[in-house]
C-alpha positions as CSV (number, residue, x, y, z in Angstrom):
1,M,89.9,111.8,100.5
2,N,93.7,114.2,101.3
3,Q,95.9,113.6,103.9
4,I,99.7,114.7,104.8
5,A,102.5,112.2,104.3
6,T,106.0,112.6,104.4
7,V,109.1,111.8,102.0
8,T,112.5,110.1,103.8
9,S,115.9,111.0,103.7
10,K,115.9,108.1,101.7
11,K,113.0,109.3,99.6
12,Q,111.0,106.7,100.6
13,L,106.7,107.8,101.9
14,T,104.9,105.8,104.1
15,L,101.5,106.4,103.5
16,P,98.6,107.0,106.1
17,S,96.9,103.9,107.3
18,A,93.2,105.7,105.8
19,V,94.8,105.7,102.5
20,F,96.1,102.3,102.4
21,K,93.5,100.6,103.7
22,K,90.8,102.8,101.3
23,A,92.9,101.9,98.3
24,G,92.8,98.0,99.1
25,F,96.7,97.7,99.3
26,K,98.1,94.7,100.8
27,I,101.7,94.6,102.7
28,G,104.5,93.7,100.8
29,Q,102.4,93.7,97.2
30,K,104.2,95.6,94.3
31,V,102.8,98.6,93.0
32,M,103.8,100.5,89.8
33,V,104.5,104.0,90.4
34,S,103.5,106.6,87.7
35,E,104.2,110.6,87.1
36,E,101.3,112.6,85.4
37,N,101.5,116.2,85.0
38,G,103.2,116.4,88.2
39,R,100.7,113.9,90.0
40,L,102.1,110.5,91.5
41,L,99.7,107.4,90.8
42,I,99.9,104.6,92.8
43,T,98.6,101.8,91.0
44,P,98.3,97.6,92.3
45,A,100.7,95.9,89.7
46,E,98.4,93.2,88.8
47,K,96.2,96.1,87.2
48,L,99.2,96.2,83.9
49,V,99.0,92.5,84.5
50,E,95.4,92.2,83.7
51,E,94.8,95.5,81.5
52,L,97.7,93.1,79.3
53,A,96.5,89.9,79.5
54,G,95.4,88.8,76.0
55,A,97.6,91.4,74.0
56,V,100.3,88.4,74.4
57,L,100.6,84.7,73.9
58,V,101.4,82.8,76.7
59,P,104.3,79.8,76.0
60,K,103.2,77.2,76.1
61,K,105.9,75.7,78.9
62,W,103.6,78.0,81.1
63,K,100.4,77.5,80.2
64,G,98.8,76.5,83.9
65,K,101.0,78.3,86.4
66,D,101.0,80.8,88.0
67,A,102.3,84.4,87.9
68,R,105.1,83.2,90.2
69,E,105.5,80.1,89.6
70,I,106.0,81.9,86.0
71,I,108.2,84.8,87.8
72,N,110.6,81.6,88.7
73,E,111.4,80.0,85.8
74,A,112.2,83.1,84.1
75,K,114.5,84.1,86.0
76,S,116.5,80.4,86.6
77,E,116.4,80.6,82.8
78,Y,117.7,84.0,82.8
79,F,120.6,83.8,85.6
80,R,121.9,79.8,84.0
81,K,121.3,81.7,80.4
82,K,123.4,84.9,82.1
83,Y,126.3,83.3,83.9
84,R,126.6,79.9,81.6
85,L,125.1,77.8,84.3
86,K,123.8,74.1,83.8
């Protein structure tokens, strides 16, 4: 399916509705954008997580938690260490 889209002055691209729906994207969803031989590939970020699943051991403190909880805890821990907050 070929559709035309325009890149804005802010380097933003709006996906045509039909392409968005066919790809199964959701509003607010994170995507990975990569380039291969001059073509852009847009892949749901969840796909990368699925591909990496099992490649890295999950720390015990995160077992049984969903991804959003883990991300929030990791960010909190990072900024606590970076700014030496208690």
